[in-house]
C-alpha positions as CSV (number, residue, x, y, z in Angstrom):
1,M,-18.2,131.8,76.5
2,A,-17.1,134.2,79.2
3,F,-15.0,137.3,78.6
4,T,-12.6,139.0,80.9
5,K,-12.9,142.7,81.1
6,I,-9.6,144.3,80.3
7,T,-8.9,147.3,82.4
8,T,-6.0,149.7,82.3
9,S,-4.6,148.0,85.4
10,N,-4.8,144.5,84.0
11,L,-3.2,145.6,80.8
12,D,-0.2,147.1,82.6
13,N,0.3,143.9,84.5
14,I,0.3,141.8,81.3
15,I,2.7,144.2,79.6
16,N,5.1,144.2,82.6
17,T,5.1,140.4,82.8
18,K,5.9,140.0,79.1
19,L,8.6,142.6,79.4
20,A,10.2,140.8,82.4
21,A,10.2,137.5,80.5
22,A,11.8,139.1,77.5
23,E,14.4,140.7,79.6
24,A,15.2,137.4,81.3
25,A,15.5,135.7,77.9
26,N,17.7,138.4,76.6
27,A,19.9,138.2,79.7
28,A,20.3,134.4,79.2
29,V,21.2,134.9,75.6
30,A,23.7,137.6,76.5
31,N,25.2,135.3,79.1
32,I,25.5,132.4,76.6
33,V,27.3,134.8,74.2
34,S,29.7,136.2,76.9
35,L,30.7,133.0,78.8
36,A,34.1,132.0,77.3
37,I,37.5,130.4,78.3
38,S,40.6,132.1,77.1
39,S,43.3,130.1,78.9
40,V,43.8,127.2,81.4
41,Q,46.9,127.6,83.6
42,I,48.6,125.1,86.0
43,A,48.9,126.5,89.5
44,D,50.1,125.5,93.0
45,S,47.8,125.0,96.0
46,L,47.8,128.8,96.6
47,Y,46.9,129.4,92.9
48,N,50.2,130.9,92.0
49,V,50.5,130.2,88.3
50,L,53.4,127.8,87.4
51,D,55.3,127.3,84.1
52,D,54.1,123.6,83.9
53,T,52.2,122.8,80.7
54,A,50.5,119.7,82.1
55,A,48.7,118.7,85.3
56,N,50.0,115.9,87.5
57,T,48.1,112.6,87.0
58,G,47.6,112.7,90.8
59,G,45.5,115.9,90.6
60,G,46.3,119.6,90.9
61,F,45.2,123.2,90.7
62,L,44.1,125.3,87.8
63,V,43.5,129.0,87.1
64,I,40.9,129.4,84.3
65,N,40.7,132.8,82.6
66,G,37.9,134.0,80.4
67,T,34.7,136.1,80.4
68,G,31.2,135.9,81.8
69,F,32.0,133.8,84.9
70,T,29.6,133.8,87.8
71,N,29.6,132.3,91.3
72,Q,27.3,129.6,89.9
73,C,29.9,128.3,87.5
74,V,31.5,124.8,87.8
75,V,34.5,123.4,86.0
76,I,34.5,120.0,84.3
77,V,37.6,118.2,82.9
78,G,36.6,115.7,80.3
79,T,33.5,114.2,82.0
80,T,34.8,114.6,85.6
81,N,33.7,117.5,87.8
82,A,36.5,119.5,89.5
83,T,36.9,118.7,93.1
84,S,36.1,122.3,93.9
85,T,35.5,125.5,91.9
86,T,36.1,129.0,93.3
87,F,34.8,132.2,91.8
88,A,37.5,134.9,91.8
89,N,35.8,137.4,89.5
90,T,33.9,137.5,86.2
91,R,37.2,136.9,84.3
92,Q,38.8,134.2,86.5
93,L,37.9,130.9,88.2
94,R,40.1,128.7,90.4
95,A,39.6,124.9,90.4
96,Q,41.1,121.9,92.2
97,V,41.0,119.0,89.8
98,P,41.1,115.2,90.7
99,A,43.5,112.5,89.6
100,L,43.1,111.4,86.0
101,S,45.0,109.2,83.6
102,A,47.7,110.7,81.4
103,A,45.9,112.2,78.3
104,T,44.6,115.5,76.9
105,Y,41.1,116.5,77.9
106,P,38.6,119.3,77.0
107,V,37.8,121.8,79.8
108,Y,34.2,123.0,80.4
109,V,32.8,125.9,82.4
110,V,29.1,125.5,83.0
111,D,26.8,128.1,84.7
112,S,24.6,125.8,86.9
113,V,21.7,128.3,86.9
114,T,21.4,129.3,83.3
115,G,23.1,126.2,81.7
116,A,25.4,128.5,79.7
117,T,28.5,126.5,78.7
118,A,32.0,127.4,77.6
119,I,34.5,124.9,76.2
120,K,38.2,124.8,75.5
121,I,39.1,121.9,73.3
122,N,42.4,120.2,74.3
123,G,42.3,122.5,77.3
124,L,44.3,120.4,79.8
125,T,47.0,117.7,79.5
126,Y,47.6,115.3,82.3
127,S,51.2,113.8,82.7
128,P,52.9,112.1,85.6
129,F,55.6,114.0,87.6
130,P,59.2,112.7,87.2
131,A,59.8,109.9,89.8
132,W,63.4,109.5,91.1
133,S,65.0,106.1,90.6
134,T,68.3,107.1,92.2
135,G,68.2,106.7,96.0
136,S,68.8,109.7,98.2
137,T,72.0,108.2,99.7
138,L,74.7,108.1,97.1
139,S,77.6,105.6,97.2
140,N,80.6,106.7,99.2
141,Q,83.4,108.3,97.3
142,R,87.1,108.8,98.0
143,A,88.6,112.3,98.5
144,N,91.1,113.5,95.9
145,T,89.9,110.8,93.4
146,S,87.7,111.5,90.4
147,F,84.3,109.9,90.3
148,S,81.0,110.0,88.5
149,V,77.5,109.0,89.5
150,A,74.5,108.9,87.2
151,L,71.4,110.5,88.8
152,S,68.2,109.3,87.2
153,A,64.5,109.9,87.3
154,N,61.7,108.3,85.2
155,S,59.1,110.2,83.2
156,D,57.0,109.9,80.0
157,S,59.2,112.6,78.4
158,N,62.8,113.7,78.3
159,I,64.3,114.8,81.7
160,T,66.9,117.4,82.4
161,Y,68.6,117.8,85.8
162,A,69.8,120.9,87.7
163,N,71.0,121.5,91.3
164,T,68.9,123.9,93.3
165,T,71.4,124.2,96.2
166,A,75.2,124.3,96.1
167,L,77.1,121.2,95.0
168,P,80.3,120.0,96.8
169,A,83.3,122.1,95.7
170,G,85.0,120.4,92.8
171,T,81.9,118.8,91.3
172,T,79.5,119.5,88.5
173,L,76.0,118.2,87.5
174,A,75.4,117.8,83.8
175,A,71.9,118.3,82.3
176,N,71.8,114.6,81.6
177,G,72.2,113.8,85.4
178,L,75.9,112.9,85.4
179,F,77.2,114.1,88.8
180,S,81.0,114.0,88.7
181,G,84.3,115.6,89.9
182,T,87.0,115.4,92.5
183,I,86.5,116.5,96.1
184,T,89.6,117.7,97.8
185,I,89.3,117.5,101.6
186,G,91.4,116.5,104.6
187,V,88.8,114.8,106.8
188,Q,85.7,112.6,106.0
189,T,82.8,114.8,105.2
190,I,79.1,114.3,104.5
191,Y,77.6,116.6,101.8
192,S,73.9,117.3,101.2
193,F,72.5,119.0,98.1
194,D,69.2,119.3,96.2
195,V,68.6,118.3,92.6
196,Q,65.5,119.0,90.5
197,A,64.4,116.7,87.7
198,N,62.4,118.6,85.0
199,D,60.5,116.9,82.2
200,A,59.3,118.3,78.9
201,Q,56.1,119.7,80.4
202,N,58.2,121.6,83.0
203,Q,57.0,119.3,85.7
204,D,59.6,118.7,88.3
205,A,60.6,116.5,91.2
206,S,63.2,117.4,93.8
207,R,65.4,115.2,95.9
208,T,67.9,115.9,98.6
209,F,71.0,113.7,98.1
210,S,73.6,112.7,100.7
211,L,77.2,112.0,99.7
212,T,79.9,110.7,102.1
213,V,83.4,111.4,101.0
214,T,86.1,109.4,102.8
215,I,89.8,109.8,103.1
216,S,92.1,107.3,101.5
217,P,95.0,105.9,103.5
218,P,98.3,107.4,102.4
219,P,99.2,106.1,99.0
220,G,101.5,103.1,98.8
221,I,101.6,99.4,99.7
222,W,100.4,98.2,103.1
223,T,101.1,94.7,104.4
224,F,100.3,92.6,107.5
225,G,100.5,89.0,108.6
226,R,103.3,86.3,108.6
227,N,106.8,87.7,107.9
228,D,109.4,85.0,108.7
229,A,110.7,85.3,105.1
230,G,110.4,89.0,104.8
231,A,107.3,88.8,102.6
232,L,105.9,91.9,104.1
233,G,108.7,94.0,102.6
234,L,109.3,95.9,105.9
235,N,113.1,95.2,106.0
236,D,112.6,92.8,109.0
237,R,111.0,89.5,109.8
238,V,108.6,90.7,112.4
239,Y,105.0,89.6,112.1
240,R,102.4,92.4,111.9
241,S,98.7,92.2,112.9
242,S,97.7,95.6,111.5
243,P,98.5,97.3,108.1
244,T,102.0,98.8,107.9
245,Q,103.2,100.8,104.9
246,V,106.0,99.4,102.8
247,G,108.6,102.2,102.5
248,A,107.4,105.7,101.4
249,G,106.8,104.9,97.7
250,T,103.6,106.4,96.2
251,N,103.8,105.1,92.7
252,W,103.0,101.4,93.2
253,S,100.7,100.1,90.5
254,Q,99.9,96.3,90.9
255,I,100.7,93.8,93.6
256,S,100.4,90.0,93.7
257,K,101.1,87.5,96.5
258,G,102.9,84.3,96.0
259,Q,103.6,81.7,98.7
260,R,105.6,83.7,101.3
261,S,106.8,86.1,98.6
262,T,105.5,89.3,96.9
263,I,105.8,90.9,93.5
264,A,104.7,94.4,92.4
265,T,105.0,96.9,89.6
266,K,105.3,100.7,89.7
267,T,103.7,103.2,87.5
268,D,107.0,103.7,85.7
269,G,106.8,100.1,84.5
270,T,109.5,98.7,86.8
271,L,109.1,95.3,88.5
272,W,109.9,94.6,92.2
273,A,110.0,91.4,94.3
274,W,110.7,90.5,97.9
275,G,110.2,87.6,100.4
276,F,111.0,83.9,100.3
277,N,113.4,83.0,97.5
278,S,113.7,79.3,97.9
279,Q,112.9,78.7,94.2
280,G,114.2,82.0,92.8
281,Q,110.9,83.8,93.2
282,C,112.7,87.2,93.8
283,A,114.1,86.9,90.3
284,Q,117.6,88.2,91.3
285,N,119.5,85.5,89.5
286,D,121.2,84.5,92.7
287,A,121.3,81.6,95.3
288,F,117.9,80.1,95.7
289,T,118.1,80.6,99.4
290,N,118.8,84.3,99.4
291,S,115.5,85.9,100.5
292,R,114.7,89.6,100.5
293,S,112.9,91.5,103.2
294,S,112.4,94.7,101.3
295,P,111.4,95.5,97.7
296,T,114.2,94.8,95.2
297,Q,114.0,95.7,91.5
298,V,113.9,92.9,89.0
299,G,116.3,93.9,86.2
300,V,116.1,97.3,84.5
301,A,113.1,96.8,82.2
302,T,110.4,99.5,82.3
303,N,107.6,97.9,80.3
304,W,106.2,95.4,82.8
305,S,102.4,95.5,82.8
306,K,100.8,92.4,84.3
307,I,101.8,90.1,87.2
308,N,100.6,87.0,88.9
309,G,102.3,85.1,91.7
310,G,101.6,81.5,92.6
311,A,103.1,78.8,94.8
312,F,106.9,79.5,94.5
313,I,106.3,80.7,90.9
314,T,105.7,84.0,89.2
315,F,104.4,85.1,85.8
316,A,104.6,88.6,84.3
317,G,103.6,90.2,81.1
318,K,105.1,93.2,79.3
319,T,103.4,95.9,77.3
320,D,104.7,94.2,74.1
321,G,102.4,91.2,74.8
322,T,105.2,88.8,75.8
323,L,104.9,86.5,78.8
324,W,107.7,85.8,81.2
325,A,108.1,83.2,84.0
326,W,110.5,82.2,86.8
327,G,110.6,80.2,90.0
328,H,109.8,76.6,90.8
329,N,109.3,74.5,87.6
330,Q,107.9,71.2,88.8
331,F,105.7,69.6,86.1
332,G,107.0,72.2,83.7
333,R,104.7,74.9,85.2
334,L,106.9,77.7,83.7
335,G,106.0,76.7,80.2
336,L,109.7,76.7,79.1
337,N,109.7,73.2,77.6
338,D,111.7,71.7,80.5
339,T,111.4,71.3,84.3
340,N,114.4,73.4,85.4
341,S,113.6,76.2,87.9
342,R,114.6,79.8,87.0
343,S,115.8,82.6,89.3
344,S,115.3,85.3,86.7
345,P,112.6,86.1,84.1
346,V,112.6,83.9,81.0
347,Q,110.3,84.5,78.1
348,V,107.6,81.8,77.5
349,G,107.8,81.0,73.7
350,V,107.8,83.9,71.2
351,A,104.1,84.9,71.2
352,T,103.4,88.6,71.6
353,N,99.6,88.4,72.2
354,W,99.3,87.0,75.7
355,S,96.3,88.5,77.5
356,R,95.5,86.9,80.9
357,F,97.4,84.3,82.9
358,E,96.6,82.4,86.1
359,V,98.8,80.0,88.1
360,D,98.3,77.6,91.0
361,S,100.3,74.8,92.6
362,Y,100.2,72.4,89.7
363,H,99.2,74.1,86.4
364,T,99.0,77.4,84.5
365,A,96.3,78.7,82.2
366,A,96.5,81.7,79.9
367,T,94.5,83.4,77.1
368,K,95.7,85.3,74.1
369,T,94.1,88.3,72.5
370,D,92.6,86.1,69.8
371,G,90.4,84.4,72.5
372,T,92.3,81.1,72.5
373,L,93.0,79.3,75.8
374,W,96.4,77.6,76.6
375,L,97.4,75.4,79.5
376,W,100.6,73.7,80.8
377,G,102.0,72.0,83.9
378,S,100.3,69.0,85.7
379,N,97.2,67.4,84.3
380,G,96.6,64.8,87.0
381,Y,92.9,65.6,87.3
382,G,92.1,66.7,83.8
383,Q,92.9,70.3,84.4
384,F,94.0,70.8,80.8
385,G,90.4,70.1,79.5
386,N,91.9,68.0,76.6
387,N,90.0,64.8,77.6
388,S,93.1,63.2,79.2
389,R,94.6,62.8,82.7
390,F,97.8,61.8,84.5
391,D,100.2,63.6,82.2
392,Y,101.9,67.0,82.1
393,R,103.0,69.5,79.6
394,S,106.1,71.8,79.9
395,S,105.0,74.2,77.2
396,P,101.7,75.9,76.4
397,V,99.1,73.6,74.7
398,Q,95.9,75.1,73.2
399,L,92.6,73.9,74.4
400,G,90.5,72.9,71.4
401,A,89.9,75.5,68.7
402,T,87.6,77.8,70.5
403,T,88.4,81.5,70.2
404,N,85.9,83.2,72.6
405,W,87.4,82.5,76.0
406,S,87.2,85.5,78.3
407,Q,87.8,85.2,82.1
408,I,90.0,82.4,83.5
409,D,91.1,81.1,86.9
410,V,92.7,78.0,88.2
411,G,92.5,76.1,91.5
412,Q,94.9,73.4,92.6
413,Y,93.0,70.7,90.7
414,Q,90.6,72.4,88.4
415,T,90.2,75.2,85.8
416,T,87.3,77.7,85.6
417,A,86.6,80.0,82.6
418,T,83.9,82.1,81.0
419,K,83.3,82.8,77.4
420,T,82.5,86.1,75.7
421,D,78.8,84.9,75.5
422,G,78.7,85.0,79.3
423,T,78.6,81.2,79.8
424,L,80.6,79.5,82.6
425,W,82.7,76.4,81.9
426,V,84.5,74.1,84.4
427,W,86.7,71.0,84.4
428,G,89.1,69.0,86.6
429,R,88.7,67.5,90.1
430,N,85.2,67.6,91.5
431,T,85.3,65.7,94.8
432,Q,83.7,68.6,96.8
433,G,81.3,69.7,94.1
434,T,83.9,72.3,93.1
435,L,82.9,72.3,89.5
436,G,79.3,73.4,90.3
437,L,77.7,70.8,88.1
438,N,75.4,69.5,90.8
439,D,77.4,66.3,91.3
440,T,80.9,65.2,92.4
441,A,82.1,63.6,89.2
442,S,85.4,65.0,87.9
443,R,85.6,66.2,84.2
444,S,88.6,66.2,81.9
445,S,87.0,68.5,79.2
446,P,85.2,71.8,79.5
447,T,81.6,71.4,80.8
448,Q,79.1,74.2,81.0
449,S,77.8,75.0,84.5
450,G,74.1,75.7,84.2
451,T,72.6,77.7,81.3
452,G,73.4,81.3,82.5
453,T,74.8,83.7,80.0
454,N,75.6,86.6,82.4
455,W,78.6,85.4,84.3
456,S,81.1,88.1,84.9
457,M,84.0,87.6,87.4
458,I,85.3,84.3,88.8
459,S,87.7,83.2,91.5
460,T,88.7,79.6,92.0
461,S,90.5,77.9,95.0
462,V,91.4,74.3,95.8
463,Y,87.8,73.3,96.7
464,N,85.5,76.3,96.3
465,N,84.6,79.1,94.0
466,L,83.2,82.7,94.0
467,A,81.7,84.5,91.1
468,T,79.6,87.5,90.1
469,K,77.1,88.0,87.3
470,T,76.5,91.1,85.2
471,D,73.4,91.8,87.3
472,G,75.7,92.4,90.3
473,T,74.7,89.2,92.2
474,L,77.2,87.1,94.0
475,W,77.4,83.2,93.8
476,S,79.4,80.5,95.5
477,W,79.8,76.7,95.4
478,G,82.1,73.9,96.5
479,R,83.4,73.0,100.0
480,N,82.1,75.1,102.9
481,T,83.7,73.6,106.0
482,N,84.6,77.1,107.4
483,G,81.6,79.0,106.0
484,Q,83.7,80.2,103.1
485,L,80.7,80.1,100.8
486,G,79.0,82.9,102.7
487,Q,75.7,81.1,103.0
488,N,75.4,81.5,106.8
489,D,76.1,77.8,107.3
490,T,78.8,75.1,106.7
491,A,76.9,73.0,104.2
492,S,78.8,72.4,100.9
493,R,77.2,73.2,97.6
494,S,77.7,71.4,94.3
495,S,76.0,74.0,92.1
496,P,76.2,77.8,92.1
497,T,74.1,79.3,94.9
498,Q,73.4,83.0,95.3
499,I,74.7,84.8,98.4
500,G,72.0,87.1,99.8
501,T,70.0,89.4,97.5
502,A,72.4,92.3,97.0
503,T,73.0,93.4,93.4
504,N,76.1,95.6,93.7
505,W,79.0,93.1,94.0
506,T,82.0,93.9,91.8
507,L,85.2,92.1,92.8
508,V,85.8,88.6,94.2
509,S,88.7,86.7,95.7
510,V,88.5,83.2,97.2
511,G,91.0,81.2,99.3
512,S,91.0,77.7,100.6
513,Y,89.2,78.6,103.8
514,S,87.9,82.2,103.3
515,S,86.4,84.4,100.7
516,M,86.3,88.2,100.1
517,A,84.2,90.4,97.8
518,R,83.7,94.1,97.2
519,T,80.6,96.0,96.4
520,T,80.2,99.2,94.4
């Protein structure tokens, strides 16, 4: 065996090597002990600390505070390395983190040289930012008229809303997103303002909203069209092709058109009529030929509430629930148990719970507050729905025993109604597919149209119909010779067909050759 001679020089080298190794080991141990995470903070791209308590699921920026950091440290979230780690000083690191699913993750800081590791359990929560569901362009509003619009954003936690720029004068924004008020202006104006949606993690999303406020025409009744009988109420018989205000009154409440005559109520509960008076439509208890060309008050009562004019006939309700009728009484359409015309209001029976009433050329339909449906007049095409035809009734007759009738409307030869369950029912003449039953066979008893349970408003004419559903869609069916079904053609339809794809239709009105509807 050979032996190495130990000299003083060799011994010094050995000792120095051992000491260096020991110092390195001690340094590594010291680093392991000192590397620690005290806090993880959400920041913006410039590493300004935010008040957010969660990072966006799309990724973000962190400021990590602690001790023992070096420029060899890297940040890991869960099992995913940070996109980048920047050494600020021994007590702070800055990291850009990638997109991750919504959850809470541990955060690690690892020294890539020594392997020293620090961990913060439940160190970082990921949560999606609020996402606006309300579009940036709000629906137009009228000046000097109160309104409310619900602003809404989606998140995985509760959201509160606040404006970050000035709102239009006269409006407020509630924490729940209800934007409301009355804007008083003299000319049409477009407003722009910013709103921030904040969730429970203090994450926020801002949106700039645009609101157009329009000016209403001067208050009152405006009329135009044929005027040979004074139906426009302008104290003459001159036709008008543009809207012309009737007098200077500003307290009109409701208005209804008959055939060449008009009836209206005021906010004080008074009733007014004008136009053709051939059958006593003006309700002035005078000669049937004495027409009126300007509004004339009907009696002195101040409790009129509902009105509906038809072909030479008028119905009106009072606040006490009574129903009144006057005008032409062919087929007993007035419901007064005879066929004598009337030139002043006469009460229909003694009931005090009438709710809705609709009238056309041959028959009348009405509901009561108990949900029952009543019909009278001509039944030549089964309009009564009582499984009979070719007769008439001069006083109200109940249709079956059903007590859930809701909306009603009548055409010249048919009746349309909805029930409180949202179903649609039709009966009467069907030669043009008017009933919407996918055929042209007439019906003398109520027949459900389709299986839908979300019908809302209905309007019926001689041969065609218009209706909305609770989802805001618009539907039409029946004769279409003049494009009145709104389907961009002149092909008739025998079953309800949706018009376009819009979902913001609210009011509908259909005539024999044209249709109208309003959106929100």
